[in-house]
ZATOR-611715 format. One record per residue (C-alpha): residue number from 0; residue in three letters; x, y, z. Coordinates in steps of 0.5 Angstrom, whole numbers, padded with zeros to 4 digits. Last residue first. Example, Ala and Ser with C-alpha at 12.3 -4.5 7.8 and 13.67 -1.06 7.14 Angstrom:
REM ZATOR-611715
{1,'ser',{0027,-0002,0014}} {0,'ala',{0025,-0009,0016}} 
This chain:
REM ZATOR-611715
{231,'ser',{0253,0106,0201}} {230,'asn',{0250,0113,0204}} {229,'trp',{0256,0113,0209}} {228,'gln',{0261,0112,0204}} {227,'met',{0258,0118,0201}} {226,'lys',{0261,0122,0206}} {225,'asn',{0268,0119,0205}} {224,'ala',{0268,0121,0197}} {223,'lys',{0266,0128,0198}} {222,'ile',{0271,0130,0204}} {221,'trp',{0277,0127,0199}} {220,'asp',{0274,0131,0194}} {219,'phe',{0274,0137,0198}} {218,'leu',{0281,0135,0200}} {217,'asp',{0284,0135,0193}} {216,'ser',{0280,0141,0191}} {215,'thr',{0284,0145,0196}} {214,'gly',{0282,0148,0203}} {213,'met',{0283,0155,0205}} {212,'ile',{0288,0158,0210}} {211,'tyr',{0289,0166,0210}} {210,'tyr',{0295,0170,0209}} {209,'lys',{0295,0177,0210}} {208,'thr',{0299,0183,0206}} {207,'asn',{0299,0190,0208}} {206,'gly',{0298,0196,0203}} {205,'gln',{0295,0200,0208}} {204,'asn',{0288,0199,0205}} {203,'asn',{0289,0191,0206}} {202,'lys',{0293,0187,0201}} {201,'glu',{0291,0180,0200}} {200,'gln',{0294,0173,0200}} {199,'thr',{0292,0165,0200}} {198,'leu',{0295,0160,0203}} {197,'lys',{0293,0152,0201}} {196,'ile',{0290,0146,0204}} {195,'phe',{0290,0139,0203}} {194,'gly',{0297,0138,0199}} {193,'thr',{0300,0134,0205}} {192,'ser',{0305,0139,0205}} {191,'leu',{0300,0144,0208}} {190,'phe',{0300,0140,0214}} {189,'ala',{0307,0141,0216}} {188,'asp',{0307,0148,0214}} {187,'ile',{0301,0149,0219}} {186,'cys',{0305,0146,0224}} {185,'ala',{0311,0150,0223}} {184,'thr',{0306,0156,0224}} {183,'gly',{0303,0153,0230}} {182,'leu',{0310,0154,0234}} {181,'val',{0312,0161,0230}} {180,'thr',{0305,0163,0234}} {179,'lys',{0306,0160,0240}} {178,'his',{0313,0163,0242}} {177,'gly',{0311,0169,0239}} {176,'met',{0305,0169,0244}} {175,'pro',{0310,0169,0250}} {174,'trp',{0309,0162,0254}} {173,'ile',{0305,0163,0260}} {172,'gln',{0310,0160,0266}} {171,'trp',{0306,0156,0270}} {170,'pro',{0306,0156,0278}} {169,'glu',{0310,0151,0281}} {168,'val',{0306,0146,0284}} {167,'glu',{0304,0144,0292}} {166,'glu',{0305,0151,0294}} {165,'leu',{0298,0152,0297}} {164,'glu',{0298,0158,0293}} {163,'thr',{0299,0154,0287}} {162,'lys',{0295,0148,0289}} {161,'arg',{0289,0153,0289}} {160,'lys',{0292,0156,0282}} {159,'glu',{0293,0150,0279}} {158,'ala',{0285,0148,0281}} {157,'phe',{0283,0154,0278}} {156,'val',{0287,0153,0272}} {155,'tyr',{0284,0146,0272}} {154,'ala',{0277,0149,0271}} {153,'lys',{0278,0154,0266}} {152,'lys',{0281,0150,0262}} {151,'phe',{0275,0145,0262}} {150,'asn',{0270,0151,0261}} {149,'lys',{0274,0153,0254}} {148,'tyr',{0274,0146,0252}} {147,'asn',{0267,0144,0253}} {146,'ile',{0263,0141,0257}} {145,'asp',{0257,0145,0259}} {144,'gly',{0252,0140,0264}} {143,'thr',{0256,0143,0270}} {142,'asn',{0257,0136,0273}} {141,'lys',{0261,0134,0267}} {140,'val',{0266,0139,0269}} {139,'trp',{0266,0137,0276}} {138,'lys',{0267,0130,0274}} {137,'glu',{0273,0132,0270}} {136,'ile',{0276,0136,0276}} {135,'lys',{0275,0130,0280}} {134,'leu',{0278,0125,0275}} {133,'met',{0284,0131,0275}} {132,'asn',{0285,0129,0282}} {131,'leu',{0285,0122,0282}} {130,'asn',{0291,0122,0277}} {129,'gly',{0295,0126,0281}} {128,'ile',{0297,0133,0283}} {127,'gln',{0304,0134,0280}} {126,'asp',{0303,0129,0274}} {125,'glu',{0296,0132,0272}} {124,'leu',{0299,0138,0273}} {123,'ile',{0305,0137,0268}} {122,'asp',{0300,0134,0262}} {121,'leu',{0295,0140,0263}} {120,'arg',{0301,0145,0262}} {119,'ile',{0303,0141,0256}} {118,'gln',{0296,0140,0254}} {117,'asp',{0294,0148,0254}} {116,'glu',{0301,0150,0251}} {115,'ile',{0299,0145,0245}} {114,'lys',{0293,0149,0245}} {113,'asn',{0295,0156,0245}} {112,'gly',{0300,0155,0239}} {111,'ile',{0294,0151,0235}} {110,'arg',{0290,0157,0237}} {109,'asn',{0296,0162,0235}} {108,'ala',{0297,0159,0228}} {107,'val',{0289,0159,0226}} {106,'ser',{0289,0166,0228}} {105,'thr',{0296,0168,0224}} {104,'leu',{0294,0164,0218}} {103,'ala',{0287,0168,0218}} {102,'gln',{0281,0164,0217}} {101,'arg',{0276,0163,0211}} {100,'ser',{0271,0158,0213}} {99,'ser',{0270,0150,0211}} {98,'ile',{0277,0149,0213}} {97,'ser',{0278,0151,0220}} {96,'asp',{0276,0145,0224}} {95,'ile',{0280,0142,0220}} {94,'ile',{0286,0146,0222}} {93,'thr',{0285,0145,0230}} {92,'lys',{0284,0138,0229}} {91,'val',{0290,0137,0225}} {90,'ala',{0295,0142,0230}} {89,'ile',{0292,0138,0236}} {88,'tyr',{0294,0131,0233}} {87,'ala',{0300,0133,0230}} {86,'val',{0303,0136,0237}} {85,'val',{0301,0130,0241}} {84,'asp',{0304,0125,0237}} {83,'leu',{0310,0130,0237}} {82,'asp',{0311,0130,0244}} {81,'leu',{0315,0136,0244}} {80,'glu',{0323,0137,0246}} {79,'pro',{0324,0137,0239}} {78,'leu',{0319,0142,0237}} {77,'phe',{0322,0148,0241}} {76,'glu',{0328,0150,0237}} {75,'tyr',{0325,0148,0231}} {74,'ala',{0319,0153,0233}} {73,'thr',{0325,0159,0232}} {72,'pro',{0327,0157,0226}} {71,'lys',{0335,0154,0227}} {70,'lys',{0341,0158,0228}} {69,'gly',{0347,0157,0224}} {68,'pro',{0350,0150,0222}} {67,'lys',{0345,0145,0218}} {66,'gly',{0345,0138,0220}} {65,'arg',{0341,0139,0226}} {64,'leu',{0336,0142,0221}} {63,'glu',{0335,0136,0217}} {62,'lys',{0333,0131,0222}} {61,'ile',{0329,0136,0225}} {60,'glu',{0325,0138,0218}} {59,'lys',{0325,0130,0217}} {58,'arg',{0321,0129,0224}} {57,'ile',{0316,0135,0222}} {56,'phe',{0314,0132,0216}} {55,'asp',{0313,0125,0218}} {54,'ile',{0309,0128,0224}} {53,'val',{0305,0131,0219}} {52,'pro',{0304,0125,0214}} {51,'val',{0302,0121,0221}} {50,'ile',{0297,0125,0223}} {49,'leu',{0294,0126,0216}} {48,'glu',{0289,0120,0216}} {47,'lys',{0287,0120,0223}} {46,'thr',{0285,0127,0223}} {45,'leu',{0281,0125,0216}} {44,'ser',{0278,0119,0219}} {43,'ile',{0275,0124,0225}} {42,'gly',{0273,0129,0220}} {41,'tyr',{0269,0125,0216}} {40,'ser',{0265,0122,0222}} {39,'thr',{0264,0129,0224}} {38,'asn',{0269,0132,0230}} {37,'ser',{0274,0135,0226}} {36,'glu',{0269,0140,0223}} {35,'asn',{0267,0143,0230}} {34,'gly',{0268,0150,0228}} {33,'gly',{0260,0151,0229}} {32,'asn',{0259,0152,0222}} {31,'ala',{0263,0146,0220}} {30,'ala',{0259,0142,0226}} {29,'lys',{0252,0145,0224}} {28,'arg',{0254,0143,0217}} {27,'cys',{0256,0136,0219}} {26,'asn',{0249,0135,0223}} {25,'ala',{0245,0137,0218}} {24,'his',{0249,0132,0213}} {23,'tyr',{0248,0127,0218}} {22,'arg',{0240,0128,0219}} {21,'glu',{0239,0128,0212}} {20,'tyr',{0242,0122,0211}} {19,'gly',{0238,0119,0217}} {18,'val',{0232,0121,0214}} {17,'thr',{0232,0118,0208}} {16,'leu',{0234,0112,0211}} {15,'met',{0228,0112,0216}} {14,'gln',{0223,0114,0210}} {13,'arg',{0226,0108,0207}} {12,'glu',{0225,0103,0212}} {11,'trp',{0218,0106,0213}} {10,'ala',{0217,0105,0205}} {9,'asp',{0219,0097,0206}} {8,'glu',{0215,0097,0212}} {7,'met',{0209,0099,0209}} {6,'gln',{0210,0095,0202}} {5,'gln',{0211,0089,0208}} {4,'glu',{0205,0090,0212}} {3,'lys',{0201,0090,0205}} {2,'ser',{0204,0084,0202}} {1,'leu',{0210,0084,0197}} {0,'met',{0208,0081,0191}} 
C-alpha cells in the first residue's frame, strides 16, 4: 500500500501530466488560430515529412518539361534556377500555416512567392555585406523585443537601402506579382500531390469562380495520430 506521501506525489504527477497535456493543446490551438501551425510539434514533423515529396514532384516536372517542345509554364522557367530545398521548405511551412482556416488559393500562392523572393533577396544581401553585418541586423531585431518575420524583413530592407545609397550593393528589383503568384501556385500543385490538401471552389454573385485550400481527411488523421504520440 502506498504511503500518504507517495499517494500525494502520484496525484501531483497525474495533475502535472493533465495540465501539460491541456497546455500543449491550448498552445496548438493558439498557433493554428494565429497562422503559425507549422511551428507546433506536429507541424514541424509534418514539414520534415513533406519537403522531400514536394521537391521530388517539382524535379519530376522540370525533367518532363525539358523534353517537351514549346513554351514551358511560367513558374518552370524560374524554378530550375532556384534552390529547391529552400523553395519546398518555404512552401510547405506556408501551406501548413493555412490548413486550419479556409484560405484562398491565390492568397496562399502570393505569400509563398513573396517569401521565396524575400529569402533570395536576403541571401544576396548576406553575400554582399557579409555574415557579420547580418548578425548585427539579427541582434538589432532581437533587441527590439519583437522577433517576427515582418520586423526582420523591415530591418534587412532598411540595411539594404542604406548600403544601396552608399553604392555598396545593387538595388533589388522587386519581382512582378504575377511572377510570384505562378511560382506559389506551382508549389501548391506540388503539395497537392501528397494528398494532404485539396482545392474547393465556389462562385460569387458575379459568377466568378474562386478556389480555396483545405486539408484532407488524410492530413487530419495524420495530425491526430501525431498528437496522440505526445500523450503516449
